[in-house]
C-alpha positions as CSV (number, residue, x, y, z in Angstrom):
1,X,190.7,49.0,46.0
2,X,189.6,52.7,45.9
3,X,189.5,52.5,42.1
4,X,187.4,49.4,42.2
5,X,184.9,51.0,44.6
6,X,184.6,53.9,42.2
7,X,183.8,51.5,39.3
8,X,181.2,49.8,41.4
9,X,179.7,53.1,42.5
10,X,179.5,54.3,38.9
11,X,177.7,51.1,37.8
12,X,175.2,51.5,40.7
13,X,174.6,55.1,39.8
14,X,173.9,54.2,36.1
15,X,171.6,51.3,37.1
16,X,169.6,53.7,39.4
17,X,169.3,56.6,37.0
18,X,168.5,54.4,34.0
19,X,165.5,53.0,36.0
20,X,164.3,56.5,37.0
21,X,165.0,56.2,40.8
22,X,166.4,58.8,43.1
23,X,169.0,58.2,45.9
24,X,166.2,58.9,48.4
25,X,164.1,56.1,46.9
26,X,167.0,53.6,47.0
27,X,168.0,54.4,50.6
28,X,165.1,52.5,52.2
29,X,166.0,49.4,50.2
30,X,169.4,49.3,52.0
31,X,168.2,50.7,55.3
32,X,170.6,53.6,55.1
33,X,170.3,57.4,54.5
34,X,170.4,59.2,51.2
35,X,173.9,60.5,52.1
36,X,175.2,57.0,52.5
37,X,173.8,56.0,49.0
38,X,175.7,59.0,47.6
39,X,178.9,57.9,49.3
40,X,178.5,54.4,47.8
41,X,177.9,55.8,44.3
42,X,181.0,58.0,44.5
43,X,183.2,55.1,45.7
44,X,183.8,56.5,49.2
45,X,182.0,53.6,50.9
46,X,182.0,49.9,50.3
47,X,178.8,47.8,49.6
48,X,178.1,44.6,51.4
49,X,177.2,41.5,49.5
50,X,173.8,41.4,51.1
51,X,173.1,45.0,50.0
52,X,174.2,44.1,46.5
53,X,171.7,41.3,46.4
54,X,169.0,43.6,47.7
55,X,169.7,46.1,44.9
56,X,169.8,43.4,42.3
57,X,166.4,42.1,43.4
58,X,164.9,45.6,43.5
59,X,166.2,46.3,40.0
60,X,165.2,42.9,38.7
61,X,168.7,41.9,37.5
62,X,171.5,39.6,38.5
63,X,174.1,40.9,41.1
64,X,176.8,40.3,38.5
65,X,175.3,43.0,36.3
66,X,176.1,45.5,39.2
67,X,179.8,44.5,39.3
68,X,182.6,45.7,37.0
69,X,183.3,43.4,34.1
70,X,186.8,41.8,33.8
71,X,189.2,43.6,31.5
72,X,190.9,41.9,28.6
73,X,193.9,41.1,30.7
74,X,191.8,39.4,33.4
75,X,190.3,35.9,33.3
76,X,186.6,35.8,34.1
77,X,186.2,33.3,36.9
78,X,182.4,32.7,37.1
79,X,182.3,30.7,40.4
80,X,184.8,33.0,42.2
81,X,182.7,36.1,41.2
82,X,179.5,34.3,42.1
83,X,180.8,33.3,45.6
84,X,182.0,36.8,46.1
85,X,178.5,38.2,45.5
86,X,176.8,35.3,47.4
87,X,179.4,34.2,50.0
88,X,176.9,31.9,51.7
89,X,176.8,29.6,48.7
90,X,180.4,28.7,49.4
91,X,180.0,28.1,53.1
92,X,178.3,24.7,53.0
93,X,180.5,22.1,51.4
94,X,178.0,19.2,51.8
95,X,177.2,16.9,48.8
96,X,173.7,18.5,48.4
97,X,175.0,22.1,48.6
98,X,175.8,24.3,45.6
99,X,179.5,24.1,46.3
100,X,179.2,20.3,46.5
101,X,177.4,20.2,43.1
102,X,180.2,22.4,41.6
103,X,182.8,19.9,42.9
104,X,180.9,17.0,41.3
105,X,180.8,18.9,38.0
106,X,184.5,19.6,38.1
107,X,185.3,16.0,38.9
108,X,183.1,14.9,36.0
109,X,184.8,17.3,33.6
110,X,188.3,16.0,34.6
111,X,187.1,12.4,34.3
112,X,185.8,12.9,30.8
113,X,189.1,14.3,29.8
114,X,190.9,11.2,31.1
115,X,188.6,9.0,29.2
116,X,188.9,11.1,26.0
117,X,185.2,11.7,26.0
118,X,184.2,14.9,24.2
119,X,181.4,16.2,26.5
120,X,180.6,18.9,24.0
121,X,180.2,16.6,21.0
122,X,177.0,18.5,20.3
123,X,177.8,22.1,21.4
124,X,175.1,24.7,21.9
125,X,174.3,26.7,18.7
126,X,174.9,30.4,18.4
127,X,171.7,32.2,17.7
128,X,171.6,35.7,16.3
129,X,169.6,37.5,19.0
130,X,168.8,41.2,18.4
131,X,168.5,43.4,21.4
132,X,165.0,43.4,22.8
133,X,163.6,46.7,24.1
134,X,160.1,45.6,25.1
135,X,158.7,42.6,26.9
136,X,156.8,41.6,23.7
137,X,160.1,41.4,21.8
138,X,161.7,39.4,24.6
139,X,158.8,36.9,24.7
140,X,158.8,36.5,21.0
141,X,162.5,35.8,20.9
142,X,162.1,33.1,23.6
143,X,159.2,31.3,21.9
144,X,161.0,31.5,18.5
145,X,164.3,30.0,19.7
146,X,162.4,27.3,21.6
147,X,160.9,26.1,18.4
148,X,164.4,26.2,16.7
149,X,165.8,24.2,19.6
150,X,163.1,21.6,19.4
151,X,163.9,21.1,15.7
152,X,167.6,21.0,16.4
153,X,167.2,18.4,19.1
154,X,164.7,16.4,17.0
155,X,162.1,16.5,19.7
156,X,159.1,16.6,17.4
157,X,155.9,17.8,19.0
158,X,155.7,15.5,21.9
159,X,156.6,16.0,25.6
160,X,160.2,16.0,26.8
161,X,160.6,13.1,29.2
162,X,163.9,13.9,30.9
163,X,164.9,17.5,30.7
164,X,168.2,17.1,32.7
165,X,169.4,14.3,30.4
166,X,168.4,16.4,27.3
167,X,170.6,19.2,28.6
168,X,173.5,16.7,29.1
169,X,173.4,15.9,25.4
170,X,174.3,19.5,24.7
171,X,177.1,19.6,27.3
172,X,175.0,21.4,30.0
173,X,175.2,19.9,33.4
174,X,172.1,20.0,35.6
175,X,171.6,19.1,39.2
176,X,169.6,19.7,42.4
177,X,171.0,21.4,45.5
178,X,169.9,23.0,48.8
179,X,169.8,26.7,48.0
180,X,169.0,29.7,50.1
181,X,165.3,30.2,50.5
182,X,164.9,33.0,48.0
183,X,167.1,31.5,45.3
184,X,165.3,29.4,42.7
185,X,168.1,28.4,40.4
186,X,171.7,29.3,39.4
187,X,173.3,29.1,36.0
188,X,177.1,29.4,36.0
189,X,179.7,28.8,33.3
190,X,183.3,27.9,34.1
191,X,186.1,26.0,32.2
192,X,186.6,23.8,35.2
193,X,183.1,22.4,35.2
194,X,181.5,23.6,32.0
195,X,177.9,24.9,31.8
196,X,176.0,24.1,35.0
197,X,172.3,24.7,35.9
198,X,171.5,24.1,39.6
199,X,167.9,24.3,40.9
200,X,166.5,24.2,44.4
201,X,165.9,20.6,45.4
202,X,162.8,21.6,47.4
203,X,160.9,22.7,44.2
204,X,158.3,20.3,42.7
205,X,159.4,18.0,39.9
206,X,157.4,20.1,37.4
207,X,159.0,23.3,38.6
208,X,162.5,21.8,38.5
209,X,161.9,20.7,34.9
210,X,160.9,24.3,34.0
211,X,164.0,25.8,35.7
212,X,166.3,23.4,33.9
213,X,164.9,24.6,30.6
214,X,165.0,28.2,31.9
215,X,168.7,27.8,32.7
216,X,169.4,26.5,29.2
217,X,168.0,29.7,27.8
218,X,170.5,31.7,29.8
219,X,173.4,29.8,28.1
220,X,171.8,30.3,24.7
221,X,171.1,34.0,25.0
222,X,173.2,35.6,27.8
223,X,176.6,34.3,26.7
224,X,178.5,37.3,28.1
225,X,177.4,36.8,31.7
226,X,179.5,34.1,33.5
227,X,176.6,33.4,36.0
228,X,173.1,34.3,36.8
229,X,171.0,33.8,40.0
230,X,167.2,33.7,39.7
231,X,165.6,35.0,42.8
232,X,162.0,34.3,43.9
233,X,159.8,37.4,44.1
234,X,162.2,39.6,42.1
235,X,160.6,41.7,39.4
236,X,161.5,39.9,36.1
237,X,163.6,41.8,33.7
238,X,163.7,41.2,29.9
239,X,166.3,38.5,30.3
240,X,164.2,36.5,32.7
241,X,161.0,37.1,30.7
242,X,162.7,35.7,27.6
243,X,164.0,32.7,29.5
244,X,160.5,32.0,30.8
245,X,159.1,32.2,27.3
246,X,161.8,29.8,26.0
247,X,161.1,27.3,28.8
248,X,157.4,27.1,28.2
249,X,157.9,26.9,24.5
250,X,160.5,24.1,24.8
251,X,158.3,22.0,27.2
252,X,155.0,22.6,25.4
253,X,155.2,23.0,21.6
254,X,152.4,24.9,20.1
255,X,151.5,22.5,17.3
256,X,151.6,19.5,19.6
257,X,149.5,21.3,22.1
258,X,146.8,22.0,19.6
259,X,146.6,18.4,18.5
260,X,146.5,17.2,22.1
261,X,143.7,19.5,23.0
262,X,141.8,18.3,20.0
263,X,142.1,14.7,21.4
264,X,140.2,16.0,24.4
265,X,137.3,16.9,22.2
266,X,137.9,20.6,21.9
267,X,138.3,22.4,18.6
268,X,141.4,24.6,18.3
269,X,141.2,26.3,14.9
270,X,137.7,27.8,15.5
271,X,138.6,29.1,19.0
272,X,141.7,30.9,17.7
273,X,139.8,32.4,14.8
274,X,136.3,33.7,13.7
275,X,133.2,31.7,14.1
276,X,132.3,32.2,10.4
277,X,134.7,31.2,7.7
278,X,134.8,32.3,4.0
279,X,135.9,29.5,1.6
280,X,136.8,30.7,-1.9
281,X,136.8,28.5,-5.0
282,X,138.7,29.5,-8.2
283,X,136.1,27.9,-10.5
284,X,136.8,25.3,-13.2
285,X,139.4,27.2,-15.1
286,X,137.3,28.0,-18.2
287,X,136.9,31.7,-17.8
288,X,134.4,31.1,-15.0
289,X,134.7,33.4,-12.0
290,X,135.2,31.8,-8.7
291,X,132.8,32.0,-5.9
292,X,132.9,32.2,-2.1
293,X,130.9,30.3,0.4
294,X,130.4,31.3,4.0
295,X,130.6,28.5,6.6
296,X,128.9,29.1,9.9
297,X,130.8,27.5,12.8
298,X,128.8,28.7,15.7
299,X,127.1,25.3,16.2
300,X,130.3,23.3,15.5
301,X,131.3,20.4,17.7
302,X,134.1,21.0,20.2
303,X,133.4,24.7,20.5
304,X,133.0,24.5,24.3
305,X,135.5,26.3,26.6
306,X,138.6,24.6,28.0
307,X,137.9,23.2,31.5
308,X,140.0,22.7,34.5
309,X,140.1,19.0,33.7
310,X,141.6,19.8,30.2
311,X,144.3,22.0,31.8
312,X,145.2,19.3,34.3
313,X,145.5,16.6,31.7
314,X,147.6,18.9,29.5
315,X,149.9,19.6,32.3
316,X,150.1,15.9,33.2
317,X,150.9,15.0,29.6
318,X,153.7,17.6,29.1
319,X,155.1,17.3,32.7
320,X,154.6,20.9,33.7
321,X,152.6,22.7,36.3
322,X,148.9,23.4,35.5
323,X,149.6,27.2,35.5
324,X,152.3,26.9,32.8
325,X,149.9,24.8,30.7
326,X,147.0,27.3,31.3
327,X,149.1,30.3,30.2
328,X,150.4,28.4,27.2
329,X,146.8,27.7,26.1
330,X,146.1,31.4,26.6
331,X,149.0,32.4,24.4
332,X,147.7,30.2,21.6
333,X,144.2,31.9,22.0
334,X,142.7,28.6,23.1
335,X,141.6,30.4,26.3
336,X,140.3,33.9,26.7
337,X,141.7,36.3,29.4
338,X,138.5,35.8,31.4
339,X,138.6,32.0,31.1
340,X,142.3,32.1,32.2
341,X,141.4,34.2,35.3
342,X,138.6,31.8,36.2
343,X,140.9,28.8,35.9
344,X,143.6,30.5,37.9
345,X,141.1,31.0,40.7
346,X,140.1,27.3,40.5
347,X,143.7,26.2,40.5
348,X,144.4,28.2,43.6
349,X,141.4,26.8,45.4
350,X,142.3,23.2,44.4
351,X,146.0,23.7,45.3
352,X,146.0,21.2,48.1
353,X,143.2,18.9,47.0
354,X,143.9,15.4,45.7
355,X,142.0,16.0,42.4
356,X,144.3,13.8,40.3
357,X,142.6,10.7,41.6
358,X,139.2,12.1,40.9
359,X,140.1,12.7,37.3
360,X,141.5,9.2,36.9
361,X,145.0,10.5,36.3
362,X,147.7,8.0,37.2
363,X,150.4,8.9,39.7
364,X,153.1,11.0,38.2
365,X,154.9,8.8,35.7
366,X,157.8,11.2,35.4
367,X,160.9,10.1,37.3
368,X,163.8,12.4,37.6
369,X,167.3,10.9,37.2
370,X,170.1,12.7,39.0
371,X,172.1,12.9,35.7
372,X,175.2,14.5,37.2
373,X,175.6,11.9,40.0
374,X,174.8,8.9,37.8
375,X,177.1,10.0,35.0
376,X,179.9,10.6,37.5
377,X,179.5,7.2,39.1
378,X,179.3,5.3,35.8
379,X,182.3,7.0,34.3
380,X,184.3,6.5,37.5
381,X,183.7,2.8,37.2
382,X,184.7,2.8,33.5
383,X,187.9,4.7,34.3
384,X,188.8,2.1,37.0
385,X,188.3,-0.7,34.6
386,X,190.5,1.0,32.0
387,X,193.2,1.7,34.5
388,X,192.8,5.5,34.3
389,X,192.2,5.8,38.0
390,X,193.0,3.6,41.0
391,X,190.6,2.1,43.6
392,X,191.1,5.0,46.2
393,X,190.2,7.5,43.5
394,X,187.2,5.5,42.4
395,X,186.0,5.5,46.0
396,X,186.5,9.3,46.3
397,X,184.4,9.9,43.2
398,X,181.8,7.4,44.4
399,X,181.6,9.3,47.7
400,X,181.2,12.6,45.8
401,X,178.4,11.1,43.7
402,X,176.7,9.8,46.8
403,X,176.9,6.1,45.9
404,X,176.6,3.8,48.8
405,X,179.4,1.3,49.5
406,X,177.0,-1.6,49.1
407,X,176.1,-0.5,45.6
408,X,179.6,0.0,44.2
409,X,180.3,-3.6,43.4
410,X,177.2,-3.8,41.3
411,X,178.1,-0.6,39.4
412,X,181.6,-2.1,38.7
413,X,179.9,-5.3,37.5
414,X,177.5,-3.7,35.0
415,X,180.2,-1.4,33.6
416,X,182.8,-4.2,33.2
417,X,183.7,-5.3,29.7
418,X,182.8,-9.0,29.0
419,X,185.7,-11.4,29.4
420,X,187.8,-12.0,26.3
421,X,187.0,-15.7,26.4
422,X,183.3,-15.1,26.4
423,X,183.6,-12.7,23.5
424,X,185.6,-15.3,21.5
425,X,183.0,-17.9,22.3
426,X,180.3,-15.6,20.9
427,X,182.5,-15.1,17.8
428,X,183.0,-18.8,17.4
429,X,179.3,-19.4,17.7
430,X,178.6,-16.9,14.9
431,X,181.2,-18.6,12.7
432,X,179.8,-22.0,13.5
433,X,176.3,-20.8,12.6
434,X,177.5,-19.3,9.3
435,X,179.3,-22.6,8.5
436,X,176.2,-24.6,9.4
437,X,174.1,-22.4,7.1
438,X,176.5,-23.1,4.2
439,X,176.4,-26.8,4.7
440,X,172.7,-26.8,4.9
441,X,172.4,-24.9,1.6
């Protein structure tokens, strides 16, 4: 135990010094004296889980980064280490709690094994990611890999309808849960339940979609960390910055965004470039020199600035929050910094106003499936039909998935294989139709 405290203290000291803080500056964050901080860093005093979370939030990192890594002889247990750093996550065992979601993910993994379903039929790719030393490098990495992922998943340039179902196709579970107030989302990897992204159920639908994509980024980039907790209000480090850039790029592709803005009557090429273009011609190929022509675009159509209506429609189309859409437009130079600030002010003033109706925008068409619950319920019914599980076990899994007793018969009905007699009748009809065709010819 003493040796472990020394290891933790050494990591805390390195984290502090690498960020340029003194022990006296850290002490107020923990509500202790400088001498107590010195005792913690030398391993003579233990650190509470709450204090570890405070330091992680202050440093802008995950609590797991302030704990010793497992040795080669030790097995990394992501959930156990996560619960050790955040013991309150394991206290509530309800279905809508984080622990309850983990239990559902484990049950689903075991059920897929019984049914011989390869949940990782399309495993996540391995990207070669160089270390980023600046925020600019981290953001560029996130945007670049987002484009690669859209190509890999054949998403084209349109919006992503169901982000949680999209993650499921790559073997990443996603779910909603009641999390502690300051926690936005949790990404955790474990052999028992696979890759799992859990977001706070109290977030808006648009925000949850963003956090699902954000969690996918952690599994693509941060493969060494068994878990990561994203905390509201914490100063984002390079890892979080890269994940944010990935999420915005995955949800709003740059080429599709340009085309959509053009359908709103706004030019995109001219706003991202000069107002005067130079068009050069090579001539006719008979030793005649080419010539250039200057094209003045200052009076072009569609040169007007992006309005709040354009931002809201873009956000509605791609299923994101207006602020995500506005910053994506700024990154593509379709908005100036001044225009972005003006729109940010307008968005804040219209935060609680029902402006969707005034813009003739229909009610949100996006419906979020609870992919983890629905998949567990359907596979449980299939397993019962195949004889892989019995009725009591089916009811246990249905309870875990939150399926009402009144709905279970219907789930069993729609997952049942058609009777053999009915299948033979269909086959006989096909043969009869083929025979009839021959006679007619």
